[in-house]
Rosetta silent file (secondary structure, phi, psi, omega in degrees, C-alpha in Angstrom):
SEQUENCE: MVISQKIQFRLNVLLITVIVLVIAFISMYSLGYLDELEIILAKDNHIFYWMLLVGVFAEVVAGSMGMGYGVICTTTLLFLNIPPHIVSASIHSAESFTTAAGSISHIKLKNVSKSLVKKLAIPAIIGAIVGALCLTYVGEYYSKITKTVIAFYTLYLGFKILSNAFKPKQNKALKKKTNLTRLGVIGGFIDSFAGGGWGPLVTGTLIKNAFTPRFAVGSSTVAKFILTITAAITFFFTLGIQHWNIILGLLIGGIITAPFSAMLTAKLPVKNMFIIIGTLVIVMSSVTIFKSVF
SCORE:     score description
SCORE:     0.000 S_00000001
   1 L     0.000  -45.172 -179.469  -53.125  194.549   77.398 S_00000001
   2 H   -63.615  -44.322 -179.104  -55.290  191.690   78.625 S_00000001
   3 H   -64.963  -40.534 -179.504  -53.328  191.353   81.873 S_00000001
   4 H   -64.268  -37.685  176.124  -53.425  195.125   82.491 S_00000001
   5 H   -63.916  -41.495 -179.909  -57.219  195.119   82.054 S_00000001
   6 H   -64.467  -43.029  179.053  -57.486  192.216   84.491 S_00000001
   7 H   -64.433  -42.977 -179.333  -55.281  194.005   87.028 S_00000001
   8 H   -62.528  -41.937  178.808  -57.256  197.249   86.638 S_00000001
   9 H   -62.070  -44.268 -178.189  -60.550  195.448   87.185 S_00000001
  10 H   -69.994  -32.190  174.797  -59.263  193.728   90.310 S_00000001
  11 H   -64.763  -37.680  176.595  -57.826  196.995   91.615 S_00000001
  12 H   -63.789  -41.114  177.146  -61.285  198.513   91.212 S_00000001
  13 H   -61.949  -43.184  178.967  -62.755  195.601   93.175 S_00000001
  14 H   -61.774  -43.555 -179.832  -60.130  196.134   95.879 S_00000001
  15 H   -61.799  -44.615  179.021  -60.896  199.875   96.051 S_00000001
  16 H   -63.059  -41.725  179.825  -64.639  199.233   96.386 S_00000001
  17 H   -62.786  -44.195  178.939  -63.974  196.599   99.064 S_00000001
  18 H   -61.055  -42.471  178.919  -61.734  198.962  101.039 S_00000001
  19 H   -61.904  -44.465  179.451  -64.389  201.690  100.884 S_00000001
  20 H   -62.671  -43.534 -179.483  -67.071  199.262  102.072 S_00000001
  21 H   -64.947  -39.592  178.387  -64.851  198.025  104.938 S_00000001
  22 H   -64.878  -44.009  178.079  -64.039  201.595  106.010 S_00000001
  23 H   -62.213  -41.944  179.435  -67.731  202.549  105.982 S_00000001
  24 H   -63.899  -41.234  179.801  -68.570  199.388  107.936 S_00000001
  25 H   -64.056  -45.586  179.754  -65.843  200.141  110.490 S_00000001
  26 H   -62.700  -40.856  179.922  -67.000  203.735  110.951 S_00000001
  27 H   -63.883  -44.363  179.506  -70.625  202.579  111.297 S_00000001
  28 H   -66.159  -35.390  178.217  -69.727  199.958  113.908 S_00000001
  29 H   -66.443  -43.513 -178.135  -67.625  202.516  115.800 S_00000001
  30 H   -69.084  -28.470 -179.534  -70.445  205.064  115.830 S_00000001
  31 H   -91.590   -2.823  177.032  -72.954  202.410  116.971 S_00000001
  32 L    76.341   30.121 -177.913  -70.616  201.099  119.684 S_00000001
  33 L  -100.832    6.693 -176.689  -70.198  197.602  118.193 S_00000001
  34 H   -65.056  -33.271  178.272  -66.386  197.525  118.106 S_00000001
  35 H   -61.946  -42.753  178.175  -66.215  195.562  121.371 S_00000001
  36 H   -64.501  -37.960  178.772  -68.378  192.828  119.849 S_00000001
  37 H   -63.819  -41.715  178.780  -66.176  192.845  116.725 S_00000001
  38 H   -62.531  -36.641  178.127  -63.053  192.390  118.847 S_00000001
  39 H   -65.097  -42.904  179.369  -64.685  189.403  120.581 S_00000001
  40 H   -62.324  -44.345 -177.055  -65.497  187.819  117.210 S_00000001
  41 H   -70.343  -23.789 -179.224  -61.950  188.344  115.917 S_00000001
  42 H   -89.547   -6.483 -177.277  -60.436  186.910  119.117 S_00000001
  43 H   -64.010  153.913  175.155  -62.546  183.717  119.043 S_00000001
  44 H    51.672   49.512  177.822  -60.929  180.296  118.615 S_00000001
  45 H    58.038   44.173  176.585  -57.419  181.545  119.469 S_00000001
  46 H    58.473   42.674 -177.437  -57.587  184.476  117.011 S_00000001
  47 H   -65.102  -23.073  177.801  -58.274  182.185  114.063 S_00000001
  48 H   -53.708  -44.750 -176.179  -59.456  185.216  112.036 S_00000001
  49 H   -70.851  -33.486  174.904  -55.847  186.382  111.622 S_00000001
  50 H   -66.980  -40.334  178.897  -54.683  182.912  110.626 S_00000001
  51 H   -67.976  -30.257  174.984  -57.478  182.752  108.037 S_00000001
  52 H   -60.681  -45.571  178.917  -56.405  186.161  106.761 S_00000001
  53 H   -66.878  -41.099  178.825  -52.969  184.699  106.023 S_00000001
  54 H   -62.913  -42.301  178.570  -54.493  181.539  104.521 S_00000001
  55 H   -59.934  -42.055  177.945  -56.745  183.679  102.285 S_00000001
  56 H   -63.593  -49.752 -177.244  -53.722  185.634  101.036 S_00000001
  57 H   -63.588  -44.283 -178.116  -51.655  182.480  100.427 S_00000001
  58 H   -64.144  -37.488  179.629  -54.521  180.574   98.762 S_00000001
  59 H   -70.555  -35.559  175.050  -55.250  183.479   96.401 S_00000001
  60 H   -61.144  -44.688  179.045  -51.556  183.716   95.441 S_00000001
  61 H   -63.260  -48.790 -178.769  -51.640  179.998   94.599 S_00000001
  62 H   -63.118  -38.322 -179.158  -54.938  180.266   92.691 S_00000001
  63 H   -69.639  -34.217 -176.824  -53.730  183.342   90.818 S_00000001
  64 H   -88.901  -28.401 -174.520  -50.432  181.801   89.727 S_00000001
  65 H  -111.828  -11.584 -179.383  -51.608  178.223   89.062 S_00000001
  66 L    78.168    7.726 -179.438  -55.271  178.702   88.106 S_00000001
  67 L  -165.792  166.899  171.211  -56.375  176.291   90.839 S_00000001
  68 L   111.882   -8.590 -178.182  -55.809  175.366   94.462 S_00000001
  69 H   -59.460  -54.408 -178.076  -57.786  177.921   96.518 S_00000001
  70 H   -64.697  -37.907 -178.740  -60.233  175.389   97.940 S_00000001
  71 H   -63.765  -46.480  179.842  -57.572  172.701   98.376 S_00000001
  72 H   -62.562  -47.153 -178.329  -55.274  174.992  100.392 S_00000001
  73 H   -64.220  -45.426 -179.379  -58.123  176.321  102.571 S_00000001
  74 H   -62.219  -47.635 -179.376  -59.640  172.873  103.180 S_00000001
  75 H   -58.790  -42.954 -178.288  -56.296  171.277  104.036 S_00000001
  76 H   -67.839  -45.345 -178.306  -55.456  174.092  106.471 S_00000001
  77 H   -65.950  -39.847  175.900  -58.846  174.147  108.204 S_00000001
  78 H   -64.262  -38.980  178.115  -58.879  170.357  108.628 S_00000001
  79 H   -61.167  -31.477  179.868  -55.345  170.604  109.987 S_00000001
  80 L   -89.335   11.388  175.950  -56.684  173.111  112.560 S_00000001
  81 L    66.403   29.730  173.224  -59.419  170.607  113.611 S_00000001
  82 L   -79.747  133.892  179.693  -62.353  172.594  112.190 S_00000001
  83 L   -56.215  142.116 -174.676  -65.367  170.247  111.581 S_00000001
  84 H   -54.474  -41.505 -178.261  -65.731  169.271  107.887 S_00000001
  85 H   -68.068  -32.660  175.938  -69.196  170.800  107.391 S_00000001
  86 H   -70.989  -36.241  178.614  -67.984  174.118  108.833 S_00000001
  87 H   -58.080  -56.468 -176.017  -64.909  173.931  106.593 S_00000001
  88 H   -66.008  -41.812  179.817  -66.873  173.624  103.363 S_00000001
  89 H   -61.537  -42.491 -179.360  -69.603  176.082  104.386 S_00000001
  90 H   -66.577  -45.156 -178.276  -67.017  178.730  105.336 S_00000001
  91 H   -63.720  -44.183 -178.803  -64.947  178.281  102.186 S_00000001
  92 H   -70.317  -30.902  175.313  -67.937  178.467   99.851 S_00000001
  93 H   -64.333  -44.677  179.025  -69.306  181.525  101.640 S_00000001
  94 H   -69.454  -40.887 -177.790  -65.986  183.326  101.156 S_00000001
  95 H   -68.274  -19.602  177.976  -65.515  182.013   97.603 S_00000001
  96 H   -56.900  -33.403 -178.790  -68.912  183.387   96.577 S_00000001
  97 H   -86.692  -43.945 -176.811  -67.250  186.813   96.465 S_00000001
  98 H   -68.606  -39.401  178.807  -63.804  185.908   95.140 S_00000001
  99 H   -72.088  -26.550  175.776  -65.157  183.722   92.301 S_00000001
 100 H   -63.940  -46.054  179.480  -67.650  186.459   91.392 S_00000001
 101 H   -62.431  -43.571  179.126  -64.780  188.904   90.837 S_00000001
 102 H   -64.509  -39.153 -179.735  -62.857  186.323   88.817 S_00000001
 103 H   -65.261  -45.086  178.975  -65.911  185.456   86.708 S_00000001
 104 H   -61.296  -40.365  179.189  -66.656  189.081   85.838 S_00000001
 105 H   -61.077  -47.025 -179.969  -63.015  189.550   84.897 S_00000001
 106 H   -65.885  -36.788  178.663  -63.044  186.533   82.544 S_00000001
 107 H   -65.578  -43.023  179.403  -66.345  187.633   80.981 S_00000001
 108 H   -64.131  -33.362 -179.545  -64.990  191.137   80.316 S_00000001
 109 L   -87.698    3.676  177.724  -61.873  189.622   78.733 S_00000001
 110 L    58.592   44.324  177.225  -64.044  187.308   76.573 S_00000001
 111 L  -100.058   12.115 -170.442  -62.491  184.143   77.977 S_00000001
 112 L  -116.427  131.145  172.696  -65.862  182.429   78.452 S_00000001
 113 L   -99.899  114.874 -177.004  -67.695  179.937   76.227 S_00000001
 114 H   -58.885  -41.657 -178.369  -71.419  180.102   77.039 S_00000001
 115 H   -65.905  -38.046  179.119  -72.062  176.569   75.775 S_00000001
 116 H   -68.636  -40.139  177.255  -69.204  175.155   77.877 S_00000001
 117 H   -60.362  -46.032 -178.526  -70.436  177.001   80.984 S_00000001
 118 H   -62.200  -42.485 -178.172  -73.944  175.642   80.482 S_00000001
 119 H   -68.293  -27.397  178.646  -72.728  172.075   80.005 S_00000001
 120 H   -90.174  -42.339 -169.607  -70.643  172.277   83.191 S_00000001
 121 H   -71.174  -41.770 -176.835  -72.763  174.485   85.449 S_00000001
 122 H   -61.443  -51.714  175.560  -76.158  172.742   85.254 S_00000001
 123 H   -66.075  -29.934  179.671  -74.854  169.311   86.367 S_00000001
 124 H   -65.400  -34.551  177.365  -72.493  171.069   88.825 S_00000001
 125 H   -60.947  -45.667  179.241  -75.507  172.642   90.565 S_00000001
 126 H   -61.810  -47.683  179.931  -77.004  169.185   91.106 S_00000001
 127 H   -61.657  -38.827 -178.926  -73.688  167.823   92.358 S_00000001
 128 H   -66.121  -42.184  179.827  -73.171  170.814   94.682 S_00000001
 129 H   -64.440  -47.649  179.724  -76.597  170.458   96.321 S_00000001
 130 H   -62.145  -43.201  179.970  -76.181  166.705   96.849 S_00000001
 131 H   -62.930  -43.672 -179.870  -72.635  167.198   98.173 S_00000001
 132 H   -65.155  -41.667  179.659  -73.663  169.947  100.611 S_00000001
 133 H   -66.466  -42.260  178.644  -76.607  167.921  101.934 S_00000001
 134 H   -62.098  -44.222 -178.694  -74.478  164.791  102.356 S_00000001
 135 H   -67.056  -38.128 -179.158  -71.776  166.724  104.204 S_00000001
 136 H   -61.724  -47.846 -173.278  -74.314  168.496  106.419 S_00000001
 137 H   -92.006  -18.611  175.605  -76.029  165.340  107.615 S_00000001
 138 H   -95.718  -46.411 -175.586  -73.059  162.946  107.460 S_00000001
 139 H   -63.119  -33.352 -176.641  -70.238  165.294  108.402 S_00000001
 140 L   -71.819  -35.790 -175.511  -71.963  166.632  111.499 S_00000001
 141 L   -98.380  -22.070  178.927  -72.631  163.220  113.045 S_00000001
 142 L  -126.320   50.499 -171.572  -69.672  161.289  111.665 S_00000001
 143 H   -61.191  -37.031 -177.907  -67.153  164.128  111.595 S_00000001
 144 H   -65.597  -44.600  178.870  -64.116  161.956  112.363 S_00000001
 145 H   -65.725  -46.674 -179.017  -64.833  159.559  109.486 S_00000001
 146 H   -60.769  -43.060  179.714  -65.754  162.400  107.111 S_00000001
 147 H   -60.213  -41.261  179.359  -62.632  164.340  108.071 S_00000001
 148 H   -65.659  -43.670  179.333  -60.462  161.302  107.329 S_00000001
 149 H   -60.561  -46.811 -179.510  -62.127  160.714  103.954 S_00000001
 150 H   -64.907  -38.323  178.708  -61.692  164.368  102.953 S_00000001
 151 H   -63.995  -37.582  175.739  -58.072  164.339  104.156 S_00000001
 152 H   -64.618  -36.942  178.829  -57.398  161.299  101.942 S_00000001
 153 H   -67.066  -44.361  178.391  -58.935  163.213   99.037 S_00000001
 154 H   -66.396  -30.030  174.144  -56.778  166.295   99.653 S_00000001
 155 H   -62.489  -44.172  176.117  -53.789  163.939   99.902 S_00000001
 156 H   -60.534  -43.863  179.060  -54.675  162.652   96.426 S_00000001
 157 H   -63.939  -35.070  177.161  -54.989  166.237   95.170 S_00000001
 158 H   -60.021  -45.632  177.700  -51.583  167.007   96.676 S_00000001
 159 H   -65.887  -35.362  179.448  -50.007  164.226   94.614 S_00000001
 160 H   -66.291  -43.218  177.814  -51.965  165.398   91.558 S_00000001
 161 H   -63.496  -43.820  179.702  -50.686  168.965   91.989 S_00000001
 162 H   -61.226  -39.458 -177.865  -47.147  167.673   92.522 S_00000001
 163 H   -67.565  -25.236  179.658  -47.333  165.542   89.375 S_00000001
 164 H   -61.894  -25.024 -179.681  -48.251  168.608   87.291 S_00000001
 165 L   -69.612  -20.522 -173.206  -44.682  169.843   87.753 S_00000001
 166 L  -118.295   11.847 -179.163  -43.317  166.853   85.839 S_00000001
 167 L   -79.603  139.301  174.454  -45.940  166.377   83.105 S_00000001
 168 L   -70.979  160.177  179.919  -44.816  166.624   79.471 S_00000001
 169 L   -64.563  139.147 -178.321  -46.481  169.238   77.287 S_00000001
 170 L   -79.252  136.745  174.803  -49.864  168.167   75.927 S_00000001
 171 L   -75.560  107.915 -173.991  -50.263  167.780   72.175 S_00000001
 172 L   -67.433  -15.939 -179.938  -53.032  170.293   71.484 S_00000001
 173 L   -76.157  -20.438 -177.628  -53.883  168.588   68.207 S_00000001
 174 L   -96.959   73.897 -178.787  -55.075  165.497   70.056 S_00000001
 175 L   -78.103  123.315 -177.164  -58.302  166.783   71.593 S_00000001
 176 L   -91.506  148.902  176.947  -59.975  164.085   73.652 S_00000001
 177 L   -72.275  133.556 -176.668  -63.709  163.611   74.005 S_00000001
 178 L  -124.570  128.897  175.221  -64.911  164.724   77.428 S_00000001
 179 L   -80.329   94.435 -173.519  -68.198  163.815   79.133 S_00000001
 180 H   -69.066  -32.856  178.840  -68.953  167.328   80.425 S_00000001
 181 H   -63.852  -49.334  178.729  -72.165  166.320   82.219 S_00000001
 182 H   -63.432  -41.125  179.771  -70.420  163.658   84.269 S_00000001
 183 H   -62.133  -41.527  179.821  -67.446  165.968   84.856 S_00000001
 184 H   -66.451  -44.200  179.972  -69.755  168.742   86.110 S_00000001
 185 H   -63.231  -49.786 -178.423  -71.736  166.497   88.478 S_00000001
 186 H   -64.734  -43.524  179.042  -68.644  164.863   89.980 S_00000001
 187 H   -62.136  -42.911  178.995  -66.792  168.170   90.183 S_00000001
 188 H   -65.137  -42.364  179.867  -69.744  169.912   91.856 S_00000001
 189 H   -64.544  -49.928 -176.696  -70.256  167.104   94.367 S_00000001
 190 H   -63.850  -43.206 -179.261  -66.581  166.810   95.310 S_00000001
 191 H   -62.085  -41.941 -178.822  -66.079  170.574   95.571 S_00000001
 192 H   -72.686  -42.499 -176.936  -69.139  170.965   97.792 S_00000001
 193 H   -74.320  -41.743 -173.849  -68.506  167.876   99.927 S_00000001
 194 H   -95.485   -7.321  179.608  -64.726  168.233  100.262 S_00000001
 195 L    87.290   -1.885  179.931  -64.528  172.046  100.341 S_00000001
 196 L   174.914  174.332  178.271  -62.493  172.227   97.140 S_00000001
 197 L   123.984   -9.310 -179.696  -61.188  170.307   94.154 S_00000001
 198 H   -60.190  -46.909 -176.861  -63.087  171.831   91.206 S_00000001
 199 H   -59.939  -57.856 -179.406  -59.958  173.443   89.733 S_00000001
 200 H   -59.704  -37.043 -177.076  -57.604  170.434   89.788 S_00000001
 201 H   -79.101  -58.928 -171.615  -60.368  168.068   88.617 S_00000001
 202 H   -78.792  -57.090 -179.754  -62.438  170.076   86.111 S_00000001
 203 H   -60.791  -42.599  178.945  -60.079  172.775   84.840 S_00000001
 204 H   -60.546  -41.133  179.795  -57.212  170.282   84.861 S_00000001
 205 H   -66.165  -42.776 -179.711  -59.254  167.740   82.848 S_00000001
 206 H   -61.734  -45.521 -179.681  -60.333  170.333   80.266 S_00000001
 207 H   -67.845  -41.225  178.746  -56.775  171.525   79.690 S_00000001
 208 H   -60.356  -36.267 -178.625  -55.441  167.957   79.664 S_00000001
 209 L   -89.247   18.058  169.025  -58.026  167.051   77.016 S_00000001
 210 L    72.126   26.949  166.985  -56.798  169.943   74.856 S_00000001
 211 L   -70.085  148.956  178.696  -59.561  172.515   75.337 S_00000001
 212 L   -57.128  121.869 -172.397  -58.265  176.009   74.590 S_00000001
 213 H   -51.634  -45.058 -176.548  -56.671  177.058   77.940 S_00000001
 214 H   -64.700  -37.109  178.081  -58.212  180.548   78.126 S_00000001
 215 H   -76.825  -32.972  177.016  -61.725  179.183   77.507 S_00000001
 216 H   -63.083  -48.451 -178.512  -61.121  176.200   79.796 S_00000001
 217 H   -69.628  -47.075 -177.980  -60.049  178.455   82.692 S_00000001
 218 H   -64.035  -47.895 -178.655  -62.607  181.230   82.040 S_00000001
 219 H   -67.648  -40.072  178.110  -65.609  178.946   81.515 S_00000001
 220 H   -64.050  -36.540  179.012  -64.619  176.719   84.425 S_00000001
 221 H   -65.165  -43.052  178.907  -64.314  179.785   86.678 S_00000001
 222 H   -65.363  -43.336  177.739  -67.837  180.976   85.818 S_00000001
 223 H   -62.965  -37.326  177.514  -69.243  177.459   86.362 S_00000001
 224 H   -62.925  -40.595  177.697  -67.337  177.333   89.660 S_00000001
 225 H   -60.129  -44.170 -179.042  -68.977  180.609   90.731 S_00000001
 226 H   -63.810  -44.468  179.977  -72.435  179.175   90.014 S_00000001
 227 H   -70.118  -32.054  178.832  -71.773  175.976   91.985 S_00000001
 228 H   -64.968  -45.198  176.717  -70.184  178.002   94.826 S_00000001
 229 H   -60.472  -43.450  179.755  -73.292  180.161   95.186 S_00000001
 230 H   -60.875  -47.160  179.590  -75.439  177.012   95.085 S_00000001
 231 H   -63.683  -42.902 -179.253  -73.377  175.300   97.782 S_00000001
 232 H   -61.951  -42.716  179.001  -73.299  178.444   99.962 S_00000001
 233 H   -65.457  -41.978  179.319  -77.095  178.832   99.772 S_00000001
 234 H   -62.109  -44.908  177.965  -77.603  175.126  100.561 S_00000001
 235 H   -64.245  -35.189 -179.931  -75.311  175.367  103.587 S_00000001
 236 H   -62.770  -43.209 -178.340  -77.112  178.551  104.689 S_00000001
 237 H   -76.422  -23.465 -179.201  -80.499  176.805  104.775 S_00000001
 238 H   -96.665  -32.729 -176.083  -79.152  173.653  106.447 S_00000001
 239 H  -116.466  -18.193 -169.640  -76.544  175.077  108.843 S_00000001
 240 L    77.174 -172.244  177.887  -77.146  178.817  108.986 S_00000001
 241 L  -100.703  117.894 -179.618  -74.131  181.110  108.966 S_00000001
 242 L  -123.661  161.117  174.649  -71.473  180.058  111.456 S_00000001
 243 L    53.511   59.396  176.223  -67.872  181.055  112.132 S_00000001
 244 H   -58.830  -30.395 -178.870  -67.933  184.569  110.698 S_00000001
 245 H   -62.707  -37.659  178.771  -64.316  184.920  111.825 S_00000001
 246 H   -70.109  -47.027 -177.797  -63.223  182.204  109.377 S_00000001
 247 H   -61.173  -47.606 -178.642  -65.326  183.557  106.500 S_00000001
 248 H   -63.688  -40.347  179.381  -64.167  187.157  106.975 S_00000001
 249 H   -61.704  -49.645  179.334  -60.513  186.128  107.241 S_00000001
 250 H   -63.100  -41.765 -176.767  -60.583  184.083  104.028 S_00000001
 251 H   -65.995  -51.647 -177.480  -62.640  186.714  102.207 S_00000001
 252 H   -65.244  -42.565  178.492  -60.557  189.761  103.140 S_00000001
 253 H   -60.059  -41.717 -179.875  -57.262  187.927  102.578 S_00000001
 254 H   -68.858  -42.266 -178.057  -58.373  186.793   99.121 S_00000001
 255 H   -68.013  -38.548  178.869  -59.730  190.163   98.034 S_00000001
 256 H   -61.670  -39.249 -174.512  -56.601  192.028   99.176 S_00000001
 257 H   -84.734  -27.956 -173.114  -54.389  189.680   97.159 S_00000001
 258 H   -52.007  -42.163 -178.173  -56.586  189.217   94.051 S_00000001
 259 H   -60.635  -24.159 -174.493  -55.545  192.441   92.236 S_00000001
 260 H  -102.227   -5.169 -176.910  -51.915  191.345   92.229 S_00000001
 261 H   -67.290  -31.855  178.275  -52.348  187.657   91.371 S_00000001
 262 H   -65.052  -36.451  177.985  -52.400  188.414   87.630 S_00000001
 263 H   -69.532  -35.266 -178.765  -48.984  190.072   87.939 S_00000001
 264 H   -68.646  -28.270 -176.653  -47.653  187.102   89.911 S_00000001
 265 H   -55.416  -41.590 -176.064  -48.726  184.677   87.188 S_00000001
 266 H   -82.748  -16.720 -171.805  -45.967  185.814   84.852 S_00000001
 267 H  -103.587  -31.303 -177.678  -43.278  186.148   87.545 S_00000001
 268 L   -79.492  140.421  176.250  -43.582  183.100   89.788 S_00000001
 269 L   -72.683  103.446 -171.702  -41.889  179.845   88.657 S_00000001
 270 H   -60.706  -40.306 -179.503  -45.002  177.707   88.133 S_00000001
 271 H   -60.425  -44.962  178.492  -43.143  174.375   88.206 S_00000001
 272 H   -65.071  -34.702  177.601  -41.604  175.210   91.590 S_00000001
 273 H   -63.725  -43.384  177.000  -45.013  176.383   92.820 S_00000001
 274 H   -57.791  -44.341 -177.995  -46.530  173.015   91.876 S_00000001
 275 H   -64.977  -47.566 -177.445  -43.764  171.232   93.797 S_00000001
 276 H   -64.703  -49.822 -177.204  -44.024  173.437   96.907 S_00000001
 277 H   -67.130  -43.755  178.424  -47.839  173.474   97.108 S_00000001
 278 H   -58.495  -45.487  178.970  -48.183  169.784   96.272 S_00000001
 279 H   -63.311  -43.400 -179.953  -45.646  168.850   98.956 S_00000001
 280 H   -61.612  -45.180  179.474  -47.294  171.141  101.518 S_00000001
 281 H   -64.064  -40.468  179.206  -50.763  169.681  100.869 S_00000001
 282 H   -62.431  -46.093 -178.396  -49.383  166.122  101.077 S_00000001
 283 H   -64.576  -48.405 -177.385  -47.646  166.761  104.416 S_00000001
 284 H   -66.497  -38.711  177.861  -50.615  168.550  106.031 S_00000001
 285 H   -65.572  -39.489  179.317  -53.106  165.955  104.761 S_00000001
 286 H   -63.703  -41.227  177.597  -50.906  163.147  106.064 S_00000001
 287 H   -64.010  -42.107  178.609  -50.751  164.774  109.513 S_00000001
 288 H   -61.967  -43.494  177.983  -54.542  165.202  109.502 S_00000001
 289 H   -63.001  -43.257  179.542  -55.038  161.549  108.579 S_00000001
 290 H   -60.853  -45.503 -179.617  -52.609  160.447  111.293 S_00000001
 291 H   -67.117  -33.582 -179.081  -54.419  162.550  113.935 S_00000001
 292 H   -72.066  -38.976 -175.870  -57.825  161.271  112.758 S_00000001
 293 H   -81.112  -39.256 -174.613  -56.829  157.602  112.789 S_00000001
 294 L  -110.137    0.000    0.000  -54.650  157.630  115.908 S_00000001
C-alpha cells in the first residue's frame, strides 16, 4: 500500500512534468525559439543527452539504494572534465526538483520526524553555505587541485558503497549516540563542496547507528532538500546560472525515472548494486585522479 501510494505520487509528478514540458515546447515553437534550444542542446559535444542518461542512471541508483545520486553525477561530470564549481552548482540546481518530489512523498507517507529534520537541517544549511562559498572562490581559481581533492573523496565514497555489500546486519537494539549537529554541518559542507555525499554519510550513519530506517531515510531526504535549495541559491548569487544543458539533462532524466524507482527497490539485487556502483565510482574516480595528477 505504501509503495503503491509512492508510485502514484511520482506518476502524478511525472504527468505534471510532461505537461509542463509539452507546453514549454509548444510555446518555444510558436515564438520561434527552437533554433536556440537546438544550439543549447548541441553545446559541449551534446552533453545534454549524456546528462539525460546520467540522470536516469543516478535516479535508478538512488531509488534502489536510498543514496548515490550526487556521487554518481559528481563522479561522471568530473570524469568529463567539467569544472568542480559548475559540477556542484548544476547538480544542486537539478536536485532542487528531484529532492522536493522525494520529500513530499516521504511526508505524505509519514516517514518524517520533525525533530530529526530540525536537528539535521539547521546545521546543514550553515555547512551548505560555507561549502558553496569555498567551492566558488577556491574551485574556480584552483580547479585542478579542487578537482583532485573531490575525486579522492568520491573514491572514498566508492569504497564505502562497495563495503556496504559485505556488512553484517546491524543489531537494532544497540542504538548509538549520534551528534546530529556535527553530522548536519559536515554533511551539508561536503555535499555542497563535493557535489554529493549526504546520503552515504548522513543517511548511512543514521541507519548504522540504529535509527529506524524509514525515519532515517525520510527525515534525511527532507533535510537534504533544504540544504540543496540553500546550496543552489548560494551558487545562483555567486555564479549565476550556467550550463543549462547539464541541469536540464540531469533534471529530466531524474524526473522520468523517479516514478519507477520505488518499484525497482524491491526487484533489484541491492548487494549486487552496491558492488557494481561502488566499483564504477572507484574506477572513474581513479581515472580522474590520474588525469588530474599526470
